[in-house]
C-alpha positions in Angstrom: 103.5 163.7 63.9 107.0 162.5 65.3 106.0 162.7 68.8 102.5 161.1 68.2 103.8 158.0 66.8 106.1 157.9 69.6 103.4 158.2 72.2 101.2 155.7 70.3 103.9 153.3 70.1 104.8 153.8 74.0 101.5 153.1 75.0 101.1 149.8 72.2 104.5 148.9 74.6 103.0 149.4 77.8 100.1 147.8 77.2 101.9 144.8 75.4 104.0 145.2 79.5 100.3 145.5 81.0 99.1 141.9 79.2 102.2 140.4 79.8 101.8 140.8 83.7 98.5 139.8 83.5 99.4 136.2 82.0 102.3 136.3 84.5 99.7 136.5 87.1 97.2 133.9 86.0 99.6 131.5 85.9 101.1 132.2 89.5 97.2 132.1 90.6 97.3 128.4 88.7 100.6 127.4 90.8 99.2 128.9 94.3 95.6 126.5 93.2 98.1 123.8 92.2 98.5 122.2 95.8 94.2 122.6 96.7 91.8 119.4 97.1 89.7 118.9 93.6 87.8 116.6 95.5 87.3 117.3 98.6 85.9 115.0 101.7 84.4 115.6 105.1 86.5 116.1 108.2 88.3 113.8 109.6 89.6 112.2 106.7 92.3 111.5 104.1 92.4 110.3 100.6 93.7 109.8 97.2 93.0 111.8 94.2 91.2 111.7 91.6 89.4 109.1 93.2 89.7 107.0 89.9 91.9 106.8 87.0 91.0 105.1 83.9 93.2 104.7 80.5 93.3 102.6 77.5 95.5 101.1 75.1 93.9 103.3 72.3 95.4 106.5 74.0 98.0 105.4 76.7 100.8 103.1 75.9 103.6 101.0 78.3 105.7 104.0 79.9 103.3 106.6 80.2 103.8 108.9 83.8 100.8 110.1 85.6 100.4 111.7 89.4 97.9 110.7 91.8 97.8 113.0 95.5 96.8 112.7 98.5 95.1 115.3 100.4 93.4 115.2 103.8 91.0 118.0 106.1 90.8 117.6 109.7 88.6 119.6 112.3 91.4 119.7 115.2 94.7 120.4 115.4 97.5 118.1 113.5 101.2 118.2 114.8 102.7 115.1 112.6 101.0 113.2 109.6 102.6 109.7 107.7 100.8 107.9 104.4 101.6 105.1 103.1 100.1 103.9 99.4 100.5 100.4 98.5 100.5 99.8 95.3 100.5 97.1 92.4 104.1 96.9 91.2 103.5 94.2 88.1 101.3 97.0 87.0 102.9 99.9 87.5 106.1 101.6 89.2 106.4 104.7 91.4 108.7 107.0 89.7 109.0 110.0 91.8 107.5 111.5 95.1 107.1 115.4 96.3 105.4 118.0 98.8 102.7 119.7 97.0 103.8 122.9 98.3 107.7 122.4 98.8 109.7 122.6 101.1 106.1 121.5 102.5 103.1 120.2 102.1 100.3 122.0 101.1 98.2 121.4 104.2 101.6 122.7 106.3 102.1 125.9 104.7 103.1 128.3 106.8 104.8 126.3 109.5 108.2 124.9 109.8 108.0 121.1 109.2 110.3 117.9 108.3 109.3 116.4 105.1 110.3 113.1 104.4 109.7 110.6 101.5 110.5 107.2 100.3 109.5 104.7 97.2 109.4 101.0 97.9 111.1 101.9 101.5 112.7 99.2 103.2 111.0 99.7 106.6 107.4 98.8 104.9 108.7 95.8 102.3 106.5 94.3 99.4 103.2 92.6 100.4 103.2 89.7 97.9 103.1 91.6 94.4 102.5 95.6 96.2 105.2 98.1 97.0 104.8 101.2 98.9 105.3 105.2 98.9 106.1 106.6 101.8 105.7 110.0 102.8 105.8 111.6 106.4 105.7 115.4 107.7 106.0 116.9 111.4 106.0 120.5 112.9 108.9 121.5 114.9 107.3 121.8 118.6 105.7 123.4 119.6 104.5 124.5 116.5 101.3 123.1 115.0 98.6 123.4 111.8 95.7 125.0 113.9 91.9 123.4 112.9 90.1 123.1 111.1 92.3 122.3 108.0 92.4 121.2 104.8 95.1 120.5 101.8 97.1 118.5 99.8 99.7 116.4 102.0 102.6 114.7 98.7 102.4 113.9 95.3 103.5 110.5 93.7 104.1 109.7 89.7 104.0 106.6 88.3 104.6 104.7 85.4 102.8 102.0 83.2 104.7 99.0 83.1 102.3 96.2 81.6 99.6 96.8 79.2 96.4 94.8 78.9 95.3 92.4 75.9 92.1 92.3 73.9 89.5 92.0 76.4 91.5 92.3 79.3 91.4 95.3 82.2 94.0 95.8 84.5 92.2 96.6 88.0 94.2 97.9 91.4 94.1 100.3 93.8 96.2 103.0 95.5 95.9 102.0 98.8 95.6 103.5 102.0 92.7 102.1 103.7 92.9 98.2 103.8 95.1 96.6 107.0 98.2 96.7 105.3 98.3 100.0 105.1 95.5 102.1 107.2 98.2 100.6 110.6 100.8 102.6 108.5 98.5 105.9 107.7 98.5 108.4 110.7 97.8 111.7 111.9 99.2 113.3 115.3 97.8 116.2 117.8 100.1 118.5 118.7 100.2 116.2 122.5 101.1 113.0 119.9 97.7 111.1 120.3 96.4 109.2 117.3 93.1 110.7 115.3 90.6 108.6 113.8 89.9 109.6 110.4 88.4 108.3 107.4 90.6 107.1 104.6 89.9 106.2 101.2 92.2 104.9 98.0 92.1 105.6 94.4 91.3 103.1 91.9 93.2 102.3 88.8 92.0 101.1 85.7 93.8 100.4 82.1 91.6 99.0 79.7 92.8 96.8 76.5 91.2 96.9 72.9 88.1 95.5 72.1 87.6 91.7 72.0 86.1 89.1 74.8 84.4 90.3 77.6 87.1 91.2 80.3 87.3 88.7 83.1 85.9 89.8 86.6 88.7 91.6 89.0 90.7 88.8 91.1 89.8 88.6 94.6 90.5 86.2 97.2 89.8 85.4 100.9 90.8 83.0 103.5 89.5 81.2 106.5 89.4 80.5 109.1 89.5 84.7 109.4 90.6 83.9 113.7 91.5 81.1 115.5 93.2 79.9 118.7 95.3 76.4 118.8 97.1 74.7 121.4 100.7 73.9 121.2 101.7 71.8 118.1 98.2 71.6 117.2 97.7 71.9 113.1 94.8 74.3 111.7 94.0 73.9 107.7 93.3 77.2 105.7 91.4 77.3 102.5 91.0 80.2 100.4 88.3 81.3 97.8 89.3 83.0 94.4 87.3 84.7 91.7 87.7 86.9 89.3 90.9 87.6 87.0 92.9 85.2 84.4 93.5 81.6 85.4 95.5 79.7 86.1 96.6 81.3 89.5 99.6 81.1 91.4 99.1 81.1 95.1 102.0 82.1 98.1 101.4 82.2 101.4 102.7 84.8 104.4 103.2 84.2 107.8 104.0 87.5 110.2 104.9 89.4 106.3 107.1 86.8 105.2 106.5 84.5 102.5 106.3 80.9 103.8 108.5 78.7 101.9 106.6 75.7 99.8 103.1 77.3 100.5 102.0 77.7 97.0 99.2 76.4 97.0 95.6 77.1 97.4 95.1 75.9 100.9 98.0 75.8 104.0 98.6 74.3 107.2 99.7 76.3 110.4 101.6 74.9 113.3 103.8 76.0 115.6 105.6 75.1 118.6 105.9 78.9 120.6 103.5 80.6 122.1 102.2 84.1 120.1 99.7 85.4 118.1 100.6 85.4 114.0 99.1 87.3 111.2 98.5 85.3 107.8 97.6 86.1 104.4 97.6 84.8 101.0 98.6 87.0 98.0 97.1 85.4 94.8 98.6 86.5 91.0 96.6 85.6 88.0 98.0 84.7 84.5 97.9 88.5 83.1 99.2 89.9 85.8 96.7 91.0 88.3 97.0 91.0 91.7 94.7 90.2 95.1 95.6 90.1 98.6 93.6 88.3 101.3 91.7 89.3 104.2 94.7 88.9 107.2 94.0 86.0 109.7 94.7 86.0 113.0 96.4 82.7 115.0 96.8 82.7 118.7 99.2 80.0 119.9 97.9 79.2 123.7 99.7 76.7 125.9 96.4 74.2 126.6 96.2 71.1 128.9 96.7 68.0 126.6 92.7 67.2 126.1 91.4 70.1 127.3 89.2 70.5 124.5 87.0 73.3 125.2 90.2 75.6 126.8 88.7 75.8 130.5 91.6 74.8 131.6 90.6 71.4 132.8 89.8 68.2 131.6 86.9 66.8 132.4 83.4 65.1 130.6 83.0 68.6 128.4 86.1 67.3 126.5 85.0 63.7 126.4 81.4 64.8 125.1 83.1 67.3 122.5 85.4 64.6 121.5 83.1 61.9 121.5 80.4 64.0 118.9 83.5 64.4 116.7 84.8 61.1 116.6 85.4 59.5 113.1 85.2 63.0 111.9 88.6 64.5 109.4 88.6 68.1 107.9 85.8 69.3 105.7 83.3 67.2 107.6 80.6 68.7 109.4 81.2 66.6 112.5 84.7 67.8 112.1 85.9 70.1 115.1 89.6 71.0 115.4 89.8 71.4 119.2 89.6 67.5 119.2 92.2 66.7 117.0 94.3 66.4 120.6 97.2 65.1 118.7 96.9 66.6 115.4 96.6 64.5 113.0 94.1 65.3 110.8 91.6 62.6 112.8 89.6 61.9 115.3 89.7 58.7 116.9 91.0 56.4 119.6 94.6 57.9 120.0 92.7 61.3 120.6 90.7 59.9 123.2 92.9 58.2 125.3 94.6 61.1 125.5 92.0 63.0 126.6 91.3 60.0 129.3 94.6 60.0 131.0 94.4 63.9 131.5 90.8 63.1 132.9 90.9 65.6 136.3 93.6 67.5 135.8 93.5 71.4 135.2 92.2 74.1 137.7 89.1 73.5 139.5 86.7 75.5 141.7 86.6 74.2 145.1 
């Protein structure tokens, strides 16, 4: 009887040990699968997942932390990648960043790589109310990750800084696709060439308690979207703001630098240097919303005084264009920016005098 009881006890111990091994293996499997993309895309693509994060003040408060992950899917061989996420720093703060399969990304598992990360790096300074998260990874030459391949790259932890009030909803993006993010997000093949691929953002929404209807998302655009001007010539930029909760505050940026005192809905550009410039507008509303406009391009060229149409000569065409716009100011139907030769915001006799004095100058074909 003693031996039988001891045998049964050994069997029970072995059964418990076997069950513990199974549980550990199950847990190990979960850890292995943690880096795998949960929302795969067609190649070639890079995306933020989850694609949408929705919180409300009934279950989530200021200080709550959550993760987003960046993943990609490529048919070709991959030597290196870099991804920049821009996020609304009024609503969120990035607290940690890490590789999905340390010390490498899950995408580069099995390869010798260098993985780098940074939160709000100086090389990618804030744009308006947005800050950035940077991560990059490169293989040790001549190694590379052969395609086709799919996997996660890195995760980023965010903390909620601001809660919406009654009837309010905060909307923002984890942005890897628009102009100020996409140019800094790339994937290289083993020869150092960049791939063309489709980036997809993630969205963040935080809804307050029930109340009056929530405002529409804050959006802003500027015009013109592109233009060419002569030295010393001015160019008026106007904005169109929709959604959010007023009153709004404005800040114009020239070449990613805030322009002092340019804090109204319109702004006049001028330059004395031949160059190409970028212009955008950052708008903040009264409840922490933030939006950045499209990025406009302005090319400043040397132009012969009086060369209205930019063909490098002053002739009857320039006189005719000035005559058509004569008496106009910005906003009128006949206004032509190029005919404002002296840049005083009106087309009058002063502009005609400059054109007539330079009539016949320039490059004329024999």
